[in-house]
C-alpha positions in Angstrom: 65.9 -122.9 -7.6 65.2 -124.0 -4.2 66.1 -120.4 -2.7 63.7 -118.8 -5.0 60.8 -121.4 -5.4 61.0 -122.3 -1.5 61.3 -118.8 -0.2 58.0 -118.2 1.3 58.1 -114.9 3.2 60.2 -111.5 3.2 63.3 -112.1 5.0 62.9 -108.9 7.3 59.6 -110.2 8.5 60.5 -114.1 8.5 60.9 -115.1 12.1 63.5 -118.1 12.0 61.6 -119.3 15.4 58.3 -119.6 13.4 58.4 -123.6 12.3 56.6 -125.2 15.0 54.7 -126.5 12.0 57.8 -128.1 10.5 57.2 -130.7 13.5 54.6 -132.4 11.6 56.6 -133.0 8.8 58.7 -136.1 9.0 60.5 -136.9 5.5 59.4 -136.8 2.3 56.9 -139.0 0.2 58.2 -142.1 -1.5 56.9 -141.0 -4.7 59.2 -137.6 -4.3 61.7 -139.6 -3.0 62.2 -142.2 -6.5 61.5 -139.1 -8.5 64.5 -136.9 -6.9 66.8 -140.2 -7.3 66.3 -141.0 -10.8 65.8 -137.5 -12.3 68.9 -136.2 -9.5 71.2 -139.3 -10.5 70.3 -138.5 -14.6 71.0 -135.0 -14.2 74.3 -135.6 -12.5 75.5 -137.8 -14.7 75.1 -135.7 -18.1 76.6 -132.2 -16.1 79.3 -134.0 -14.9 81.0 -135.2 -18.3 79.7 -131.7 -19.6 81.9 -130.3 -16.6 84.7 -132.7 -17.4 84.6 -132.1 -20.9 85.1 -128.1 -20.7 88.2 -128.6 -18.9 89.6 -130.7 -21.0 88.3 -128.6 -24.3 89.2 -125.1 -23.9 86.9 -123.9 -26.9 84.0 -125.1 -24.5 84.6 -122.1 -21.9 84.5 -119.1 -24.2 81.7 -117.2 -24.5 78.6 -118.1 -24.0 79.8 -121.4 -23.3 81.4 -120.0 -19.9 77.9 -119.2 -18.7 76.7 -122.7 -19.5 79.5 -124.5 -17.7 78.8 -122.6 -14.6 74.8 -123.2 -15.0 75.8 -126.9 -15.5 77.9 -126.5 -12.3 75.3 -125.5 -10.0 72.8 -128.1 -11.8 75.1 -130.5 -10.7 75.4 -129.2 -7.1 71.5 -129.3 -7.1 71.5 -132.7 -8.2 73.5 -134.2 -5.6 71.6 -132.0 -3.1 68.2 -133.9 -4.3 69.9 -137.5 -4.4 71.4 -136.9 -0.6 68.0 -136.0 0.5 66.5 -138.9 -1.5 68.7 -141.3 0.1 68.4 -140.0 3.6 64.9 -138.8 3.8 64.9 -139.2 7.8 68.2 -137.1 8.6 65.7 -134.1 7.6 64.8 -134.0 11.1 68.2 -133.4 12.0 69.0 -129.7 11.9 72.9 -130.0 11.2 72.0 -132.2 8.0 69.3 -130.0 6.9 71.1 -127.2 7.2 74.4 -128.2 5.7 72.5 -130.3 2.6 70.2 -127.1 2.2 72.7 -124.5 2.1 74.2 -126.5 -0.8 70.5 -126.5 -2.8 70.3 -122.6 -1.8 73.5 -121.9 -3.2 73.0 -124.0 -6.7 69.5 -122.8 -7.4 70.3 -119.2 -6.7 73.4 -119.1 -8.7 72.0 -121.2 -11.5 69.0 -118.5 -11.8 71.2 -115.8 -11.5 72.9 -117.3 -14.6 70.1 -118.0 -16.6 69.3 -114.0 -16.3 72.6 -113.4 -17.3 72.4 -115.7 -20.3 69.8 -113.8 -21.9 71.2 -110.4 -20.8 74.2 -112.0 -22.8 72.3 -112.7 -25.7 70.7 -109.2 -25.8 74.2 -107.2 -25.5 75.7 -109.5 -27.7 73.4 -108.9 -30.8 73.3 -105.4 -30.1 76.8 -105.2 -30.6 76.6 -107.4 -33.5 78.7 -104.9 -36.1 81.4 -104.0 -33.5 84.5 -106.2 -32.5 83.4 -106.1 -29.1 83.4 -108.8 -26.5 81.2 -108.4 -23.2 83.6 -108.7 -20.5 83.2 -112.1 -18.8 84.5 -111.0 -15.3 81.4 -108.6 -15.5 78.7 -111.3 -15.3 80.6 -113.9 -13.1 81.6 -111.0 -10.6 78.2 -109.6 -10.4 76.4 -113.5 -10.1 78.7 -114.6 -7.7 78.6 -111.4 -5.7 75.1 -111.4 -5.5 75.0 -115.0 -4.5 77.3 -114.7 -1.9 75.7 -111.5 0.0 72.1 -114.0 -0.7 73.6 -116.5 1.2 74.9 -114.7 4.2 71.8 -112.8 4.5 69.7 -116.3 4.6 72.3 -118.3 6.8 69.8 -118.4 9.7 66.5 -119.3 7.9 68.2 -122.7 6.4 66.4 -125.7 7.4 63.6 -128.3 7.0 60.3 -127.0 4.7 57.2 -128.5 4.4 57.6 -130.6 1.3 60.1 -132.6 3.1 63.2 -131.4 1.6 65.6 -129.1 3.3 66.2 -125.7 1.9 64.6 -121.7 2.8 62.6 -123.0 6.1 58.9 -122.7 5.5 57.2 -120.3 7.8 53.9 -121.3 9.6 52.9 -117.8 8.7 51.0 -117.5 5.5 50.6 -114.1 4.0 50.6 -112.6 0.2 54.9 -112.6 0.5 54.7 -116.5 0.6 53.7 -115.5 -3.3 57.2 -113.7 -3.9 59.0 -116.6 -5.5 56.7 -117.4 -8.2 56.6 -113.9 -9.1 60.5 -113.7 -9.2 60.4 -116.8 -11.5 57.5 -115.4 -13.7 59.6 -112.2 -14.2 62.1 -114.1 -15.6 59.8 -115.4 -17.8 59.1 -112.5 -18.9 62.7 -111.4 -19.5 62.7 -114.8 -21.6 60.3 -114.0 -23.7 61.6 -110.5 -24.2 65.1 -112.1 -25.3 63.5 -114.4 -27.8 61.1 -111.4 -29.3 64.4 -109.2 -29.7 66.6 -111.9 -31.3 63.6 -112.9 -33.6 63.6 -109.1 -34.6 66.8 -108.1 -34.8 68.9 -111.3 -35.9 71.2 -111.0 -39.0 70.1 -112.3 -42.6 73.6 -112.0 -44.0 73.6 -114.7 -46.8 77.0 -116.0 -46.5 76.7 -116.4 -42.5 72.9 -117.8 -43.0 74.1 -121.6 -42.4 76.0 -120.7 -39.0 73.5 -117.9 -38.3 70.6 -121.2 -38.2 72.5 -123.3 -36.4 73.5 -120.8 -33.6 70.3 -119.1 -33.3 68.5 -122.4 -33.0 70.7 -123.5 -30.4 70.3 -120.3 -28.4 66.5 -119.8 -28.9 65.8 -123.9 -28.1 67.7 -122.9 -25.0 66.3 -119.6 -24.0 62.2 -121.0 -25.0 62.8 -124.0 -22.8 64.3 -121.9 -19.9 61.1 -119.8 -20.2 58.7 -122.5 -20.2 60.7 -124.8 -17.1 60.2 -121.5 -15.2 56.8 -120.8 -16.0 56.3 -124.5 -14.9 58.0 -124.0 -11.6 56.2 -121.2 -10.9 52.6 -122.1 -11.7 53.4 -125.3 -9.5 54.8 -123.1 -6.8 51.6 -121.3 -6.5 49.4 -124.3 -6.4 51.5 -125.5 -3.8 51.3 -122.0 -1.6 47.7 -122.1 -2.3 46.2 -125.5 -1.6 49.0 -127.9 -0.2 50.6 -125.6 2.6 47.7 -124.0 4.4 46.2 -127.9 4.5 49.8 -129.0 6.2 49.8 -126.2 8.5 46.9 -126.9 10.1 46.3 -130.4 9.8 49.9 -132.2 9.3 48.5 -133.5 6.0 47.0 -132.4 2.6 44.7 -134.0 0.2 46.8 -132.6 -2.4 50.4 -134.2 -2.1 50.0 -135.1 -5.8 50.8 -131.3 -6.5 53.6 -131.3 -4.3 55.2 -134.3 -6.1 54.3 -132.2 -9.7 56.3 -129.2 -8.0 59.0 -131.4 -7.4 59.0 -133.0 -10.7 59.0 -129.1 -12.3 62.0 -128.2 -10.0 63.8 -131.7 -11.4 62.9 -130.3 -15.0 65.1 -127.1 -14.7 68.3 -128.7 -14.7 67.3 -132.0 -16.5 65.3 -130.7 -19.3 67.9 -128.2 -20.0 71.0 -130.4 -20.1 69.3 -132.4 -22.8 68.9 -128.9 -24.3 72.2 -128.4 -24.4 72.8 -131.3 -27.0 71.3 -129.6 -29.5 74.5 -127.7 -29.8 76.6 -130.7 -31.8 79.9 -129.1 -30.4 78.7 -129.9 -26.8 77.3 -133.4 -27.5 80.4 -134.3 -29.8 82.7 -133.4 -26.8 80.4 -135.1 -23.8 80.5 -138.2 -25.8 84.6 -138.4 -26.4 84.9 -137.5 -23.1 82.7 -140.1 -21.7 83.7 -142.8 -23.9 87.4 -141.7 -23.4 88.1 -142.5 -27.1 90.3 -139.5 -28.2 93.2 -137.5 -26.9 92.7 -134.0 -26.1 94.9 -132.9 -29.0 92.1 -134.1 -31.6 90.0 -131.2 -30.4 90.3 -128.4 -33.3 87.9 -125.8 -34.3 87.7 -127.6 -37.6 87.1 -130.9 -36.0 83.7 -129.9 -34.3 80.9 -127.5 -35.4 81.3 -123.9 -34.1 77.5 -122.6 -32.6 79.5 -121.1 -29.3 82.8 -119.9 -31.0 83.1 -118.2 -34.6 85.3 -119.6 -36.9 89.1 -117.8 -37.1 89.1 -115.9 -40.4 91.6 -113.8 -42.5 90.9 -110.3 -43.4 93.5 -108.1 -45.2 96.6 -110.3 -43.9 95.6 -110.2 -40.1 93.6 -112.7 -38.2 90.1 -112.1 -36.6 89.1 -114.4 -33.9 85.5 -113.2 -33.2 83.4 -114.9 -30.5 79.9 -114.4 -31.7 78.3 -115.5 -35.0 76.8 -111.9 -35.8 80.0 -110.5 -36.0 80.7 -112.9 -39.1 80.7 -110.6 -41.9 82.6 -110.9 -45.0 85.6 -108.8 -45.8 83.7 -107.3 -48.2 80.7 -107.1 -46.7 82.2 -105.4 -44.1 83.9 -102.6 -46.6 80.4 -102.5 -48.0 78.9 -101.2 -44.8 81.9 -98.4 -44.3 81.6 -97.1 -48.0 77.8 -97.3 -47.2 78.1 -95.4 -43.9 80.3 -92.5 -45.5 77.9 -92.2 -48.6 75.0 -91.7 -45.8 76.9 -88.6 -44.5 78.1 -87.5 -47.8 74.7 -87.8 -49.1 73.1 -86.1 -46.3 75.5 -83.1 -46.0 75.1 -82.3 -49.5 71.3 -82.7 -49.3 71.2 -80.4 -46.4 73.8 -77.5 -47.8 71.4 -77.3 -50.7 74.1 -79.0 -53.2 71.4 -81.3 -54.8 67.5 -81.2 -55.4 65.4 -82.8 -53.2 65.6 -86.4 -54.0 62.9 -88.9 -54.4 64.4 -91.1 -52.1 62.4 -89.6 -49.3 60.0 -91.5 -47.8 58.9 -89.9 -44.5 59.1 -86.3 -43.0 58.3 -86.0 -39.7 56.6 -82.5 -40.7 54.4 -82.5 -37.5 57.2 -81.9 -35.0 58.0 -78.0 -35.4 60.6 -78.5 -32.9 64.0 -78.6 -34.6 65.7 -80.7 -31.8 63.1 -83.1 -32.0 62.9 -83.3 -36.1 63.4 -86.8 -37.8 63.4 -87.4 -41.8 63.8 -90.9 -43.4 65.4 -91.7 -46.5 65.6 -94.9 -48.5 69.5 -95.3 -49.0 70.0 -97.3 -52.8 72.8 -97.9 -54.4 71.3 -96.4 -57.8 70.3 -93.1 -56.2 73.9 -92.7 -54.4 75.6 -93.1 -57.4 73.6 -91.1 -59.5 73.1 -88.1 -57.2 77.1 -88.2 -56.0 79.1 -89.2 -59.4 82.4 -89.0 -57.9 81.3 -92.2 -55.4 80.6 -94.3 -58.5 84.3 -94.5 -59.9 85.7 -95.5 -56.6 83.2 -98.4 -56.3 82.8 -99.5 -59.6 86.5 -99.6 -59.8 87.1 -101.6 -56.7 83.9 -103.7 -57.1 81.6 -103.1 -54.1 78.0 -101.7 -54.0 76.4 -99.2 -51.4 74.3 -101.6 -48.8 70.8 -100.7 -49.4 68.4 -99.7 -46.4 67.0 -96.7 -44.5 69.1 -93.3 -42.9 67.3 -91.5 -40.3 68.7 -88.2 -39.6 67.9 -86.3 -36.7 67.8 -82.7 -36.0 69.6 -81.7 -39.5 68.9 -77.9 -39.0 70.7 -77.9 -35.6 73.6 -79.8 -36.9 73.9 -78.2 -39.9 74.2 -74.4 -37.9 76.6 -76.2 -35.7 78.7 -77.4 -38.6 78.5 -73.9 -40.7 80.6 -72.0 -37.4 83.6 -73.9 -38.9 82.5 -74.5 -42.8 85.4 -72.4 -43.4 87.9 -74.8 -42.4 86.2 -77.9 -44.0 84.3 -79.8 -46.4 82.7 -83.0 -45.4 82.8 -84.1 -49.0 86.0 -83.6 -49.5 87.6 -85.2 -45.9 85.3 -88.4 -46.5 86.1 -88.4 -50.3 86.1 -92.4 -51.3 89.6 -92.5 -53.3 91.3 -90.1 -50.4 90.4 -92.8 -47.8 90.8 -95.6 -49.5 93.7 -96.7 -47.0 91.6 -95.9 -44.0 88.1 -97.5 -45.4 90.3 -101.0 -46.0 91.7 -100.4 -42.1 88.1 -99.6 -40.7 86.9 -102.9 -42.5 88.8 -105.2 -40.4 89.5 -105.5 -36.6 89.4 -102.3 -34.4 87.3 -100.3 -32.2 87.7 -98.0 -28.9 87.7 -99.5 -25.6 84.1 -99.4 -25.3 83.8 -101.7 -28.7 82.4 -99.0 -31.0 83.1 -98.7 -34.5 85.4 -95.7 -35.2 86.4 -94.4 -38.8 88.9 -91.4 -38.6 89.1 -89.6 -41.9 92.5 -89.7 -43.6 93.2 -85.5 -43.0 91.9 -86.2 -39.4 89.4 -83.7 -39.6 86.3 -85.8 -38.7 85.5 -88.8 -36.8 82.4 -91.2 -37.8 81.5 -93.4 -34.5 78.7 -95.9 -33.8 76.8 -95.3 -30.6 74.7 -97.6 -28.1 71.0 -96.6 -27.7 71.5 -95.2 -24.3 74.1 -92.5 -26.0 71.8 -91.5 -28.9 69.5 -90.7 -26.3 71.6 -88.5 -24.2 72.5 -86.5 -27.7 69.2 -86.1 -28.5 67.8 -85.1 -25.1 70.7 -82.7 -24.5 70.9 -81.3 -27.8 68.7 -78.3 -27.3 71.1 -77.2 -24.0 74.3 -78.0 -25.8 73.4 -75.8 -28.8 72.3 -72.9 -26.4 76.0 -73.3 -24.9 77.7 -73.4 -28.1 76.0 -70.3 -29.0 77.0 -68.4 -25.6 80.3 -70.0 -25.5 82.2 -69.6 -29.1 85.4 -71.1 -27.9 83.6 -73.9 -25.9 86.3 -76.8 -26.1 83.2 -79.8 -25.9 84.2 -81.9 -29.4 81.5 -80.6 -31.8 79.1 -83.3 -33.4 78.2 -82.5 -36.8 75.4 -85.1 -37.6 73.4 -87.9 -35.7 71.7 -91.0 -37.6 70.2 -94.2 -37.6 71.3 -96.6 -40.1 69.1 -99.5 -40.5 70.3 -102.4 -42.9 67.7 -104.5 -44.4 70.2 -107.0 -45.8 72.2 -107.7 -42.6 69.0 -107.0 -40.5 70.7 -104.8 -38.0 69.8 -101.3 -37.2 72.3 -99.0 -35.2 73.2 -95.1 -34.6 76.4 -93.3 -35.8 77.3 -89.6 -35.2 79.6 -87.4 -37.2 81.9 -85.6 -35.2 84.9 -83.3 -35.1 88.6 -84.5 -34.4 89.9 -82.2 -32.2 93.5 -83.4 -33.5 93.0 -82.1 -37.1 96.0 -83.2 -38.6 97.4 -86.4 -39.5 99.2 -88.9 -37.1 102.6 -88.2 -38.4 102.5 -84.9 -37.5 101.0 -85.6 -33.7 104.3 -86.1 -31.3 102.6 -86.8 -28.1 98.7 -87.4 -27.0 97.2 -87.4 -23.5 93.7 -88.3 -22.5 93.0 -86.8 -19.3 90.2 -87.2 -16.7 91.4 -85.5 -13.5 91.8 -88.9 -11.9 95.2 -91.0 -10.9 93.9 -94.6 -10.6 94.5 -96.9 -13.4 95.5 -93.8 -15.6 98.8 -94.6 -16.2 100.0 -96.1 -19.8 103.8 -96.1 -19.4 103.8 -97.5 -15.2 107.3 -99.2 -14.7 108.5 -98.3 -18.1 111.7 -95.7 -18.3 111.5 -93.4 -21.1 114.7 -91.9 -21.9 113.7 -89.1 -24.7 110.1 -88.2 -25.9 110.1 -89.0 -28.9 109.6 -92.6 -27.9 106.0 -91.4 -26.7 104.7 -91.1 -30.3 101.7 -93.1 -31.4 100.8 -93.5 -27.5 97.8 -92.5 -26.5 98.8 -91.5 -22.7 96.8 -90.7 -19.4 97.2 -88.3 -16.6 100.2 -89.7 -14.6 102.0 -90.0 -17.7 101.6 -86.3 -18.5 102.4 -85.3 -14.9 105.6 -87.1 -15.3 106.6 -86.0 -18.9 104.7 -82.7 -19.2 104.1 -81.1 -15.8 101.9 -78.6 -17.3 100.5 -76.5 -20.3 102.9 -74.0 -21.1 100.5 -71.5 -22.6 100.5 -67.7 -22.9 100.0 -66.0 -19.8 97.1 -63.6 -21.2 95.3 -66.9 -22.3 95.4 -68.9 -19.3 92.3 -66.9 -17.7 90.3 -67.4 -20.4 91.0 -71.1 -21.1 90.4 -72.0 -17.3 86.8 -70.2 -17.4 85.8 -72.1 -20.7 87.4 -75.6 -19.1 84.7 -74.3 -15.8 81.7 -73.2 -18.2 82.0 -76.5 -20.2 82.4 -79.2 -17.1 79.7 -77.3 -15.4 77.4 -77.2 -18.5 78.1 -81.6 -18.6 77.4 -81.9 -14.8 74.2 -79.9 -15.2 73.2 -82.6 -17.9 74.1 -85.6 -15.4 77.4 -86.7 -17.6 80.5 -88.0 -16.3 83.4 -89.7 -17.7 84.4 -87.1 -20.3 88.2 -86.8 -21.1 90.3 -83.7 -21.8 92.3 -84.6 -24.8 95.5 -83.0 -25.6 97.5 -83.6 -29.1 101.0 -82.2 -29.5 101.1 -81.3 -33.0 104.0 -80.2 -35.0 102.8 -77.4 -37.1 105.9 -75.9 -38.1 106.2 -79.2 -39.9 102.9 -79.9 -41.2 102.9 -76.4 -42.7 105.4 -77.7 -45.6 102.6 -80.1 -46.5 99.4 -78.8 -45.4 97.2 -75.5 -46.2 97.1 -74.2 -42.8 94.7 -71.7 -43.9 92.3 -74.6 -43.8 93.5 -75.6 -40.2 90.2 -76.4 -38.3 91.9 -76.3 -35.0 92.6 -72.9 -35.6 88.6 -72.2 -35.8 88.7 -71.9 -31.8 91.4 -69.9 -30.1 91.4 -71.8 -27.2 91.2 -75.3 -28.8 94.8 -74.6 -30.5 97.5 -72.9 -28.5 101.2 -72.7 -28.7 103.5 -74.7 -26.5 105.7 -71.8 -25.3 108.1 -74.5 -24.2 108.8 -76.2 -27.7 108.5 -74.1 -30.2 106.5 -75.2 -33.6 104.4 -77.3 -31.4 101.0 -76.5 -30.5 98.3 -78.0 -28.2 95.2 -79.1 -29.9 92.8 -79.8 -27.1 89.2 -80.2 -26.4 86.5 -82.3 -24.0 85.8 -85.5 -25.7 83.4 -88.9 -24.7 81.0 -86.7 -22.9 77.8 -89.1 -23.2 78.4 -91.3 -20.2 75.4 -90.7 -17.7 76.4 -91.5 -14.1 73.9 -94.6 -13.9 73.6 -97.7 -12.0 76.3 -99.3 -14.4 78.9 -96.4 -13.6 78.1 -96.6 -10.0 78.5 -100.7 -9.5 81.8 -100.0 -11.7 83.1 -97.5 -8.9 82.1 -100.2 -6.2 83.4 -102.9 -7.7 86.9 -100.9 -8.2 86.8 -99.8 -4.7 86.0 -103.5 -3.0 89.1 -104.7 -5.2 91.2 -102.1 -3.8 89.8 -102.5 -0.5 89.4 -98.4 -0.3 86.3 -96.7 0.3 87.3 -93.7 -0.8 89.3 -94.8 -4.1 89.2 -91.8 -6.4 88.1 -93.8 -9.6 87.3 -92.2 -12.8 83.8 -93.3 -12.3 82.1 -90.4 -9.5 78.8 -88.4 -9.5 78.7 -85.5 -11.7 79.1 -83.0 -9.2 82.5 -84.1 -7.8 83.5 -85.4 -11.3 83.1 -81.8 -12.4 84.8 -80.7 -9.5 87.5 -82.7 -9.7 88.3 -82.2 -13.5 88.4 -78.3 -13.2 90.9 -78.4 -10.5 93.1 -80.8 -12.1 93.1 -78.7 -15.3 93.6 -75.7 -13.5 96.7 -77.1 -12.0 97.8 -78.0 -15.1 97.9 -74.4 -16.5 98.4 -72.3 -13.2 101.3 -74.1 -12.0 104.8 -72.3 -12.5 108.3 -73.5 -13.6 109.1 -72.5 -10.0 106.9 -74.5 -8.3 108.1 -78.0 -9.2 107.7 -79.1 -5.5 103.7 -78.6 -6.1 103.8 -80.7 -9.1 105.4 -83.2 -7.4 102.6 -83.3 -4.5 100.1 -83.6 -7.6 102.3 -86.6 -8.6 102.2 -88.0 -5.0 98.4 -87.6 -4.9 97.9 -84.6 -2.8 95.8 -82.2 -4.6 93.5 -84.6 -6.4 93.1 -87.5 -4.0 92.7 -85.0 -1.0 89.6 -83.3 -1.9 86.2 -83.2 -0.6 85.0 -86.8 0.7 83.4 -88.0 -2.5 82.2 -91.0 -0.9 78.4 -90.3 -1.3 
């Protein structure tokens, strides 16, 4: 905290030679010495054994324990920093001593502050992903925090030295202006984040009965830590303002101040950060027991098991459907039955809404509100109450399956977005698809059970694939739902002008709020461009036009393409095993033109990271079991084309995952990957929309237009020529 709370001016305008007033300071007061000696020693003692315990007991290091441990390490560094200053108060006049000791204090305070911010962001992220088998990557928090700390230390390396309150940290400046208040403003900004985190958790925390006890234990610990951390930073900020307003002006002018007691109060406030928060950590019974075991040395490491300690930091392992699941968060702790009921509820919501939109049932009394004030169909919202009795009454075929298996529909509210628009999009392919039939409960029994267990995509979102593989139900974060709503009008116009668009279509967008579990999340119903059960899919490729980290089978030898079945491969794999798309010459131009129009539309709305998905579907085999007159992929001539090189196989193709904007997160992802490889022009998948579209179009065009007699050109592509050697994209 010394870094932020003793940073008295803006670095670009801070003259490190402007320190003549520091000659008036000889050492800290006796009162401050005892404050630092006693408080620092106590904090160092507590945090030391917590750190040792984290090495002995692995479960302490699991999220968010890893964040807590790093904060404890920074508190230990700060404590040692204060103890050394209190033990050698006269040495603050030695520039070399003060610079070394001050550097430790600056690093400890800055890193601890950043990790406390990450702790709040972790809680919000965790709760937002509550119903997803999703784990926030530890590496992101640690790389970001340590990277920012390292950069900051480099920037202030010439500004470390003696301060006007008798410590070693960021040098005090003899000038006095508005920027002296920058440090407390930063601390108060954290207070706003802390309060926002508290309110968000209180509003969105689950109330699932079967997890209530552990949920209460979990929240009591984290909310108490969050509240105390916010209060401590507020205390530090206010005392810093008092020091800046009353103590420093007098000290600069006369060499002493009649308000020295305020300085002591400020030092007490700084000590509160590691000291009080160290005690708050003992609200977690697991940490307390580990600390005591470590301190007393009365227990061997092997006796520390998940069953021996209470687990607010790490959720207990449970068994679902014969498979073991280890969830890191209490919010994910839903029983197998409750998760299955949740899947049934989402499917029932879609079927219920679809039948309403298509006029297959009368208007139900379940409608609560209707946004009739908005005449714009692209912004219209309707909210319905979802009740078990209404669902079973209005859709009788659902009742039998639910009652037979002993499940219920979870009550709550369903918000339906732009129903008329999505109904129009669906009607373009309604001859090939019956939503109620594809999502039939009995038909999808196995899929429902699978979806109730662990799973999810790389993003951590929940996925449900209908048994006939015609539909996908997928949850979305807030950002992607906003993208859907803001781009719907343009996307609908694009579909109207491009009947053969390869962009995967969305048939419905919803927000479901479960009043029982206390969670709200968004989900969509979308077309699955595969359109056929997995047993008819010989190979599948997800391609972005990038070669960096886009190979699944690196270092593996494949003797026969049949070994590729069941895998989702990537760009380099396609170039290695397929070389090109073998489609009819008369369709090549239309196909490339459509890819260009689709990609340019996505570029126009600032979207990136979309993929070109290709399924090799054996329709020759499928026709013996499936009525191909209901082949949804045949609705688009360019979305399903015969593979001329392998008769009977068809390329079922489309553009998927197109809801990612080019935002700060994606820019940071690109920078981190380039820094990792020490290559400023590394052609990662994350690029600005203009370049991403250019590269995507070029890549797909090469896959179509290269011919049998141009194997050398293909070899150049594999080697990186043609995709990598494009105009500089380092902007």
